[in-house]
C-alpha atoms as one frame of an Amber mdcrd trajectory, in Angstrom:
protein
  -9.335   3.156  -0.769  -8.847   1.110  -3.956  -9.615  -2.430  -5.017  -8.207
  -4.488  -7.906  -4.610  -3.986  -6.799  -1.853  -6.076  -5.209  -1.465  -5.010
  -1.589   1.669  -5.842   0.373   0.087  -6.957   3.647   2.618  -9.030   5.594
   6.177 -10.294   5.824   6.672 -13.761   4.322   8.367 -15.033   7.471   5.274
 -14.192   9.533   2.975 -16.544   7.638   3.270 -20.150   8.922   1.045 -23.256
   9.261  -0.906 -21.397  11.948  -3.911 -19.190  10.960  -2.873 -15.529  10.935
  -5.456 -12.764  11.144  -4.901  -9.682   8.951  -6.977  -6.613   8.303  -6.819
  -4.452   5.165  -9.215  -1.967   3.575 -11.381  -2.425   6.655 -11.955  -6.130
   6.024 -10.606  -9.030   8.075  -8.726 -11.858   6.358  -6.996 -15.034   7.442
  -3.636 -16.245   6.004  -1.916 -19.607   6.334   0.871 -21.601   4.649   0.325
 -25.233   3.673   2.857 -28.056   3.547   3.814 -27.127  -0.022   4.765 -23.649
   1.193   1.773 -22.040  -0.576  -0.124 -19.243   1.124  -3.945 -19.007   1.147
  -5.883 -15.863   1.957  -9.607 -16.096   2.762 -12.151 -13.633   4.023 -12.102
 -14.130   7.760 -15.866 -14.525   7.922 -17.461 -17.966   8.045 -20.510 -17.977
   5.826 -22.493 -19.952   8.388 -22.688 -17.665  11.444 -19.930 -15.153  10.851
 -17.330 -16.855  13.001 -13.712 -15.788  12.688 -11.776 -18.401  10.780  -8.516
 -16.999  12.107  -9.512 -18.243  15.551  -9.644 -21.818  14.254  -6.979 -24.263
  13.181  -5.791 -26.272  10.142  -6.712 -29.798   9.251  -3.884 -32.349   9.727
  -2.901 -32.072   6.028  -2.906 -28.257   6.310  -5.130 -27.925   3.238  -8.180
 -26.568   5.029  -8.960 -24.139   7.831 -11.514 -25.126  10.471 -14.039 -22.621
  11.826 -13.846 -22.720  15.647 -17.596 -22.119  15.970 -19.223 -25.115  14.240
 -16.268 -26.892  12.704 -16.940 -26.087   9.039 -13.810 -26.712   6.945 -12.804
 -24.432   4.116 -10.310 -25.170   1.300  -7.763 -22.632   0.126 -10.076 -21.714
  -2.750 -12.783 -20.762  -0.251 -15.097 -23.714  -0.813 -16.479 -25.638   2.162
 -15.487 -29.288   2.168 -17.037 -30.484   5.426 -20.021 -29.597   7.588 -19.716
 -31.862  10.694 -23.335 -31.436  11.852 -24.813 -33.007   8.730 -22.456 -35.505
   7.073 -25.493 -37.261   5.623 -26.333 -34.305   3.397 -24.517 -32.648   0.513
 -22.646 -29.379   0.943 -24.550 -26.377  -0.503 -22.854 -24.464  -3.322 -23.246
 -21.282  -1.266 -21.110 -22.717   1.527 -18.033 -20.796   0.438 -16.096 -17.669
   1.302 -14.058 -15.337  -0.881 -10.483 -16.468  -1.613  -7.919 -13.939  -2.827
  -4.803 -14.549  -4.965  -1.454 -14.444  -3.167   2.124 -13.901  -4.378   5.395
 -13.473  -2.565   8.180 -11.113  -3.596  10.968  -9.314  -1.747  10.120 -11.157
   1.449   6.590  -9.661   1.410   3.219 -11.263   0.955   1.087  -9.556  -1.712
  -2.660 -10.174  -1.820  -4.824  -9.197  -4.761  -7.948  -7.562  -3.319 -10.391
  -7.423  -6.165 -12.165  -9.507  -8.795 -10.194  -8.930 -12.026  -9.076 -12.001
 -13.977  -5.367 -12.687 -13.929  -4.596 -11.252 -17.331  -6.120  -7.884 -16.388
  -4.386  -7.436 -13.012  -1.667  -4.833 -12.509   1.877  -6.180 -11.998   3.637
  -6.507  -8.658   5.954  -3.579  -8.028   9.504  -3.747  -9.430  11.917  -2.428
  -6.759  15.561  -3.185  -7.799  16.903  -1.951  -4.449  15.285  -4.917  -2.714
  17.180  -7.341  -5.048  20.591  -6.284  -3.771  21.640  -9.091  -1.420  24.890
  -7.334  -0.461  23.097  -4.698   1.656  22.408  -5.186   5.327  18.646  -5.140
   6.035  16.301  -4.902   8.964  12.572  -5.524   9.194   9.946  -3.974  11.427
   6.584  -2.264  11.598   5.007   0.865  12.933   1.304   1.148  13.842  -0.320
   4.532  13.811  -3.766   6.076  13.856  -3.530   7.812  10.489  -4.966   7.222
   6.999  -2.584   5.232   4.797  -2.682   7.740   1.987  -1.664  10.506   4.362
   1.230   8.303   5.470   2.193   7.587   1.860   2.162  11.230   0.839   4.266
  12.138   3.842   6.917   9.597   2.856   7.375  11.260  -0.562   7.232  14.868
   0.673  10.654  16.563   0.519   9.702  19.911   2.005   8.647  18.551   5.401
  12.066  17.094   6.125  13.742  20.246   7.579  10.807  20.969   9.868   9.810
  17.545  11.082  13.140  15.723  10.778  15.651  18.561  11.071  17.774  16.733
  13.648  18.031  13.679  11.359  17.864  14.870   7.763  16.852  18.132   6.169
  18.249  21.539   7.181  16.012  24.163   8.786  18.436  26.892   7.712  18.288
  25.664   4.060  14.762  24.373   3.497  14.735  25.116  -0.262  13.612  22.324
  -2.596  14.853  22.696  -6.149  12.458  21.856  -8.975  12.586  18.169  -9.833
  11.217  15.763 -12.407   8.712  13.021 -11.478   9.283   9.915 -13.590   5.954
   8.146 -14.004   4.810   4.696 -15.072   1.286   3.326 -14.863   1.785   2.172
 -11.274   4.625   4.262  -9.806   6.171   7.700  -9.520   9.800   8.451  -8.549
  11.874  11.597  -8.214  15.517  12.449  -7.473  15.566  15.353  -4.998  18.698
  16.968  -3.509  18.400  18.099   0.138  20.732  19.731   2.635  21.645  17.540
   5.624  21.186  18.862   9.172  23.855  21.361  10.304  24.634  19.325  13.430
  26.301  15.952  13.370  24.455  12.799  14.450  25.901  10.873  17.352  27.818
   7.625  17.381  29.308   5.835  14.372  27.064   7.697  11.895  28.333  11.035
  13.282  31.944  10.018  12.720  31.189   9.134   9.114  29.367  12.432   8.560
  32.310  14.411   9.921  34.748  12.597   7.751  32.680  13.313   4.632  32.289
  17.032   5.250  33.684  19.463   2.658  36.979  21.436   3.014  35.189  24.214
   4.894  33.542  21.756   7.192  30.174  22.337   5.516  28.084  19.169   4.884
  27.652  18.354   1.218  24.199  18.277  -0.345  22.590  14.839  -0.185  20.741
  13.312  -3.135  17.529  11.471  -2.277  15.131   9.390  -4.330  11.570   9.259
  -3.145   8.326   7.958  -4.591   5.409   5.552  -4.590   4.400   2.149  -5.927
   0.664   1.668  -6.071  -1.278   0.860  -4.144   0.543   1.120  -0.766   4.323
   1.226  -1.011   6.910   4.006  -0.708  10.631   4.234  -1.224  13.151   6.701
   0.243  16.707   6.245  -0.954  19.245   8.587   0.675  22.690   8.763  -0.999
  24.768   9.671   2.033  28.363  10.756   1.515  29.547   7.507   3.070  26.952
   5.065   1.714  23.336   4.343   0.845  20.408   4.274   3.199  17.117   2.943
   1.810  13.730   2.685   3.509  10.889   0.743   1.849   7.441   1.074   3.426
   4.367  -1.078   2.815   1.565   0.994   4.333  -1.219  -1.519   5.050  -4.574
   0.334   5.234  -6.092  -1.412   8.278  -9.093   0.864   7.854  -9.666   4.523
   6.995  -8.092   5.704  10.235  -5.351   3.141  11.006  -2.218   2.152   9.151
   0.264  -0.651   9.747   3.505   0.319   8.087   5.801  -2.615   7.403   9.308
  -1.443   6.689  12.491  -2.838   5.236  15.618  -0.802   5.981  18.687  -1.329
   3.785  22.242   0.046   4.205  25.614  -0.636   2.673  27.683   0.827   5.543
  28.190  -0.357   9.146  26.786  -3.708   8.019  27.450  -5.646  11.187  24.509
  -7.332  12.889  25.331  -5.408  16.030  24.175  -2.226  14.266  20.696  -3.564
  13.361  19.119  -2.617  16.688  20.256   0.961  16.277  19.018   1.064  12.700
  15.505  -0.030  13.766  15.586   2.503  16.550  16.386   5.266  14.139  13.592
   4.241  11.739  11.070   4.161  14.573  12.174   7.617  15.676  11.471   8.948
  12.154   8.016   7.430  12.172   7.332   8.946  15.597   8.305  12.379  14.339
   5.918  11.987  11.376   3.166  10.550  13.615   3.128  13.685  15.752   2.233
  15.797  12.681   0.047  13.452  10.544  -2.171  12.310  13.458  -3.521  15.849
  13.791  -3.932  16.593  10.049  -7.395  17.594   8.928  -9.195  16.399   6.957
  -8.010  12.958   7.929  -8.578  11.565   4.413  -7.193  12.844   1.087  -9.609
  15.099  -0.784 -10.518  13.985  -4.308 -10.605  17.556  -5.659  -7.062  18.927
  -6.037  -8.267  22.438  -5.280  -9.423  21.403  -1.791  -5.817  21.733  -0.625
  -3.091  24.157  -1.715  -0.302  22.523  -3.749   3.024  24.111  -4.657   5.798
  22.999  -7.024   7.604  20.962  -4.338   4.423  18.892  -4.002   4.791  17.475
  -7.537   5.135  13.858  -6.343   1.971  14.014  -4.249   0.050  15.648  -7.018
   1.173  12.857  -9.422  -0.003  10.270  -6.864  -3.378  11.946  -6.379  -4.041
  12.278 -10.047  -3.338   8.570 -10.739  -5.328   7.548  -7.682  -8.226   9.725
  -8.843  -8.074   8.178 -12.287  -8.541   4.706 -10.758 -11.331   5.949  -8.548
 -13.154   7.285 -11.638 -12.733   3.863 -13.248 -14.778   2.375 -10.450 -11.895
   0.982  -8.385 -12.681   3.033  -5.317 -14.645   1.243  -2.610 -17.104   2.387
   0.066 -15.266   1.096   3.088 -18.164   2.065   5.362 -20.062  -0.943   3.973
 -17.327  -3.533   4.657 -17.857  -5.760   7.642 -14.809  -5.003   9.752 -14.860
  -3.470  13.217 -18.052  -2.271  14.818 -21.619  -3.633  14.925 -23.224  -4.543
  11.576 -26.248  -6.581  10.529 -25.066  -7.297   6.952 -21.844  -8.882   5.720
 -20.306  -6.934   2.797 -16.852  -7.887   1.502 -14.369  -7.094  -1.310 -15.259
  -9.377  -4.230 -12.775 -12.047  -5.172 -11.894 -13.230  -8.749 -14.060 -16.339
  -8.463 -17.156 -14.198  -8.576 -16.401 -13.194 -12.138 -14.243 -16.038 -13.414
 -16.687 -18.901 -12.729 -20.203 -18.367 -14.178 -21.434 -21.366 -12.183 -20.799
 -19.446  -9.016 -22.588 -16.291 -10.110 -25.331 -16.665  -7.483 -23.344 -18.818
  -5.028 -22.421 -16.055  -2.616 -23.993 -15.191   0.702 -21.857 -12.190   1.484
 -22.599  -9.125  -0.616 -20.030  -7.201  -2.691 -18.909  -3.776  -1.513 -20.059
  -0.984  -3.817 -17.910   1.667  -5.412 -17.845   4.909  -3.435 -19.500   7.957
  -4.918 -17.574  10.800  -6.508 -18.559  14.145  -5.042 -16.426  16.318  -7.310
 -17.467  17.479 -10.798 -13.821  17.898 -11.868 -12.219  15.192 -13.972  -9.562
  13.367 -11.845  -9.774  16.197  -9.301  -8.876  19.144 -11.565  -5.530  20.937
 -11.564  -3.237  22.010  -8.712  -2.740  25.757  -8.163   0.949  25.771  -9.295
  -0.021  23.930 -12.480  -2.351  26.769 -13.416   0.418  29.267 -12.797   2.857
  27.298 -14.967   0.182  26.991 -17.647   0.070  23.198 -17.848  -0.998  20.230
 -15.840   1.275  17.466 -14.651  -0.089  14.950 -17.086   0.041  11.231 -16.388
   0.419  10.857 -20.124   3.955  12.200 -19.955   6.944  10.115 -19.046   7.817
  12.577 -16.375   6.838  15.952 -15.119   8.813  18.802 -16.715   9.178  16.896
 -19.992  11.704  14.237 -19.129  13.457  12.515 -22.047  11.473   9.817 -23.906
  13.595   7.027 -22.317  11.873   7.716 -18.987   8.584   6.831 -20.645   7.276
   3.290 -20.094   3.636   3.640 -20.997   1.153   6.472 -20.859  -1.092   6.162
 -17.856  -3.783   7.842 -19.925  -3.626   4.812 -22.165  -4.208   2.320 -19.385
  -7.075   0.021 -20.386  -9.098  -0.378 -17.227 -12.041  -2.763 -17.015 -15.424
  -1.233 -17.606 -16.833  -0.562 -14.168 -20.374  -0.791 -15.558 -19.980  -4.293
 -17.004 -21.891  -7.139 -15.506 -19.933  -8.304 -12.458 -21.124 -11.902 -12.657
 -24.017 -11.738 -10.211 -26.392  -9.650 -12.255 -25.413  -6.247 -10.905 -22.971
  -3.581 -11.986 -21.172  -1.333  -9.450 -21.857   2.362  -9.699 -19.055   4.582
 -10.926 -17.727   5.768  -7.629 -14.929   7.147  -5.603 -13.392   6.161  -2.362
 -10.088   6.432  -0.717
C-alpha cells in the first residue's frame, strides 16, 4: 500500500454535516462537511484516550467535531480548541490529530494520505469520460474480501473476460488477445484492446440491440475496449458496443490489506431512461460477483514485488506496467507497513499515516502523540521487481520511460516516469527521524 497519493474514498453526496467514518490503508478516518460546503478529514483517533471521533457530533457552527468520550473539540485542521474538563488551563500543543487535505472531483471525494507539501503532490486523475454530462450514470459500491491491488489488476486484465465473464462479454470460443500498446503517463496507464463478444445474445433490451448490430452473417462484430489504471486506486473500462458506449469507473478503496470497497460509476449513452438504472446496477454487481468468485481464492493474496514471482505473458502488459510503476514508488519510500497502523484488532500503540502538517510547520515538529507509520521493507534485490518473462523473450523491458509499450508515437508521451522527481525518502521528516527505504503494498 502506498502513501503520498490522492485516494478516491467516498462519493461527494455521502458526506454531509454528520460525521462519517471511513477506513483506508487500514486506518480509520472521519469526514464531515461544514456550512461552507468544505469537507474535513481527520484521523478518527482522539489523542486523549483513543476515542472514535466519528461517533461524536459537530459543534453548532459545524466547524469542529466533538469526541463522544470526553467532549474534546477538534477543528478541521486537527487542532483541539476545547477541553471541557479544564477550561481554566491552556490547551497543550500536542492536543491535535492528523488532518488530511481533501478535494472533490467527478462527484468523488479525494483525500491526500501522506505528508508531502502541496507543490510536490501528484495531480488528481484526469478522466474525460466523467466530464460528459450527456451520458446516463449510476452510482454504487461493492464490498469484497480481496486486496485492492488484486481487484485493480483484474479490472484491466483482458484475457480473463472469456473465462470469468463469458456470458456477459468475452468469447470462450475466441479467447485470443491481440498485442496492444500501453500508453503511460506518470500516474496512469491505458490500452485499447479489441475483444470478441459472447456468442449468445444477452436478454432484454440489450439483447435486441446486439441482434440488430450483428454482421450480415449473424456473427457479432469485434468490440473495442479501453482499460487501464489511474494511481493509486482507480480503474476504467470503456466498452465500445456496436450500439453505444458503456463505461465503468471503479475507485477501489483499500480498507485494509484484505478488504476492498469498490465505489463505481457506470456510464452509458444508450437506453438512457431512469427506468433502466436499476438493471444497469444489477448488471455491474453481477460482474463484480463473477470476479469475486475468482479473486477471493487467489494466492498469494497480495501482489508480489518481484515480477518473477508470478508468470506474465504479453496479454498482461497493463498489469506489468502497473506493477513496475507501483514498485518504483515503493522503492522511493512511499510504501507503508500497514501492520503498524492502528486500525482493526488489539494494539497498544497508535501509529498513523503522517499528514502534511508534520512537515510543513516546524513549530509542530514534536507536537504529535501518535507515531508515524514506517515504510515497509523491500525483500527483493531486483530493481523495481526485475523483468517479466515475456519481456526477456522479446529482448526488452516495458520501460516506464517510454510513452507507451511497443514504441508508441511520441505524441502519446506526456512525461517519462523515470524522470519523476520523488521526494528523498531519507530526508528529515520534521520530527527528527527519517523513514527507512521500504516496500509495502
